[in-house]
One Martini backbone bead per residue (centre of mass of N, CA, C, O) as a GRO file, in nm:
protein
   82
    1MET     BB    1   0.782   0.554   5.709
    2LYS     BB    2   0.663   0.393   6.011
    3THR     BB    3   0.516   0.129   6.161
    4VAL     BB    4   0.384   0.112   6.510
    5ALA     BB    5   0.067   0.049   6.454
    6ASN     BB    6  -0.239  -0.150   6.490
    7PHE     BB    7  -0.587  -0.083   6.440
    8LEU     BB    8  -0.924  -0.188   6.429
    9LYS     BB    9  -0.992   0.111   6.510
   10ALA     BB   10  -1.008   0.440   6.427
   11GLU     BB   11  -1.047   0.566   6.708
   12GLU     BB   12  -0.784   0.453   6.832
   13ALA     BB   13  -0.593   0.587   6.631
   14HIS     BB   14  -0.678   0.881   6.698
   15LEU     BB   15  -0.592   0.879   6.993
   16PHE     BB   16  -0.293   0.827   6.930
   17LYS     BB   17  -0.251   1.073   6.751
   18LEU     BB   18  -0.300   1.277   6.980
   19ARG     BB   19  -0.067   1.180   7.158
   20LEU     BB   20   0.154   1.243   6.952
   21ALA     BB   21   0.092   1.545   6.915
   22ALA     BB   22   0.150   1.619   7.215
   23ALA     BB   23   0.465   1.519   7.155
   24GLY     BB   24   0.540   1.623   6.849
   25ILE     BB   25   0.421   1.394   6.653
   26HIS     BB   26   0.403   1.298   6.334
   27CYS     BB   27   0.124   1.141   6.162
   28PHE     BB   28  -0.016   0.849   5.983
   29LEU     BB   29  -0.318   0.715   5.848
   30LEU     BB   30  -0.358   0.390   5.733
   31ASP     BB   31  -0.654   0.249   5.617
   32GLU     BB   32  -0.907   0.394   5.734
   33THR     BB   33  -1.134   0.372   5.520
   34VAL     BB   34  -1.134   0.067   5.481
   35THR     BB   35  -1.207   0.002   5.778
   36GLN     BB   36  -1.479   0.161   5.781
   37LEU     BB   37  -1.617   0.015   5.530
   38ASN     BB   38  -1.471  -0.281   5.643
   39PRO     BB   39  -1.483  -0.405   5.950
   40TRP     BB   40  -1.472  -0.724   5.892
   41ARG     BB   41  -1.162  -0.672   5.751
   42ALA     BB   42  -0.953  -0.549   5.947
   43ALA     BB   43  -0.775  -0.793   6.032
   44ALA     BB   44  -0.689  -0.882   5.743
   45GLY     BB   45  -0.571  -0.576   5.666
   46GLY     BB   46  -0.449  -0.449   5.960
   47GLY     BB   47  -0.595  -0.200   5.971
   48VAL     BB   48  -0.487   0.080   6.128
   49ARG     BB   49  -0.204   0.257   6.040
   50VAL     BB   50   0.069   0.386   6.225
   51GLN     BB   51   0.277   0.655   6.112
   52VAL     BB   52   0.624   0.746   6.136
   53ASP     BB   53   0.904   0.878   6.161
   54GLU     BB   54   1.207   0.736   6.211
   55GLU     BB   55   1.298   0.936   6.453
   56ASP     BB   56   1.004   0.857   6.617
   57VAL     BB   57   0.975   0.555   6.694
   58ALA     BB   58   1.071   0.524   6.989
   59THR     BB   59   0.869   0.724   7.114
   60ALA     BB   60   0.608   0.592   7.007
   61VAL     BB   61   0.648   0.315   7.141
   62GLN     BB   62   0.656   0.422   7.428
   63LEU     BB   63   0.373   0.549   7.430
   64LEU     BB   64   0.221   0.293   7.362
   65SER     BB   65   0.311   0.127   7.617
   66GLU     BB   66   0.198   0.342   7.830
   67CYS     BB   67  -0.121   0.374   7.707
   68TYR     BB   68  -0.149   0.067   7.607
   69SER     BB   69  -0.280  -0.224   7.546
   70PRO     BB   70  -0.183  -0.501   7.362
   71LEU     BB   71  -0.490  -0.574   7.290
   72LEU     BB   72  -0.539  -0.306   7.094
   73TYR     BB   73  -0.265  -0.381   6.947
   74ALA     BB   74  -0.015  -0.407   6.681
   75SER     BB   75   0.306  -0.423   6.694
   76ALA     BB   76   0.505  -0.277   6.393
   77PRO     BB   77   0.804  -0.137   6.333
   78GLU     BB   78   0.910  -0.348   6.082
   79THR     BB   79   0.694  -0.356   5.834
   80THR     BB   80   0.691  -0.041   5.710
   81ASP     BB   81   0.802   0.115   5.401
   82GLU     BB   82   0.704   0.462   5.268
   0.00000   0.00000   0.00000
């Protein structure tokens, strides 16, 4: 799985997850609970990371750029391999 975006709020990550699901892309939200329990540390910890399968990265990044302002997320397709 590859990280395609980081959101500071879990709600924003869930909205993007729904957008991905509508496009038929399975994703996983990483660090959601940590961000919700410690919202003041969200930026330091990277926020909620949205991860998709490697074959879906290009489509997910395209959806992200079409649907969201870059001010709401930190695009990071090259950051995490898990």
